[in-house]
N, C-alpha and C positions, 0 to 999 in steps of 0.2 A: 245909301238908299239902293235897294235891290229891285230888279226888274221882274215883276210878276205877270207881265203881259203874256209871256209864252208858256207859263205853267199850265194853263188850260189846254193849250195845243199839245204839249208833251203828254198830258194825261190822256187826251183823246187818242194820241198816236199809240200809246201803250195799250189802251183798250182795243184799238183796231188790230194791233199785233196779236193780242191775246185771242180775239175773236177769229182771226185768220188761222191761228194754230188749232183752235178747236174745230174749225171747219175742215182743215186738212186732216185732223185725226178722224172726224166723222166720215169724211170721204174715203179715207183708207179703210176704215171699218166696213163701210158699205161695199167696197170692192172685194174685201176678204169674204164678206157674208155671201155675196153673189157668187163668188168662185166656189165656196164650199157647197152652196145650194145647187150649183150646176153639177158637182161631182158626186153628191150623196146618192142619187139613184144608180149611178154607175158602180159605186162601192157596194151597194145592197145586191145588185145583180151579180157582181163578182163573188160575193160571199155565197150567194145561192148556188152559183155555178161550182164553187169550190166544194160545198157540202154535197152536191149531187155527184161530183167527181169522186169523192171519198166513198159515197154509197155504192157507186158503180164499181170501184175498186174492190170493195168488200164482196160484192156479188161475184165478180170475176174470180176472186180467191176461193169463194165457196164452190163455185162451178168447177174450178180447177181441182179442188180436193175430190169432188165427186167423180170427175173424169179419171183421176188416178185410181180411185177405188174400182170404177167400172172396168178400166183397162186391166187391173190386176185380176179381177174376176174373170174376164174373158181369157186372159192368159192361162189361169188355172183350169178353166173349163176346157181349153184346147189341149193342154199338156199334162194334166194330172188326173188320171182315172180315179183315184181315191177321192178327190174333191167332187168329181162328177157324181160318184156313188153317194157321197154324203148329201149333196144337194138334192139329188133325186129322191133319196129316202126321206129327207126332210119335207120336201114339197108333197110327197105322196103319203106322208105320215106312216111310213113303214119302219119296222125295227127288226134287227136280227134277234134270234132266239138267245135268251139270256142277257140281252142288252137292256139297260135302263136308260130311258130318255127323260131328260129334264127340260121342260119348256119354260123359258123366261120371256114373258110378254111385257112390253111396255104399256103403262096405263094410258088410257085415252086422254087427250088433252081436255081440260075442263072447259066448259062453255062459258066464255067471257063476253058473250054478245050483250048481256044486260048491264055491263060496266061501261062507264063513260071514260073517254080518254081526257086526261088533263091537258089543257092547252098551255103551251109554254109562252 
């Protein structure tokens, strides 16, 4: 004859073990979720700052290229009389006798004010 009196207690014990494990997993999930939620705004801010930094680096490079070009022009104006003559004749729209001048003008930028920007 077998003793069935503690079978119910064993079953209750395994149910409580299972529920404790589920509760532990849920508590761990909540801790992870709270941690992620706490750091998401900081990550977003960091991405925005990184994008702004890249934009500023691009602007600095553009300005550096313009500075080099302007420094070269200043050097030529100070040290090259032929360049000064060319610039002066160009600005005053003068030409030497027998000289043919070709003007290449860049087209004006099209008006895009009526276009909408697509949001990303």
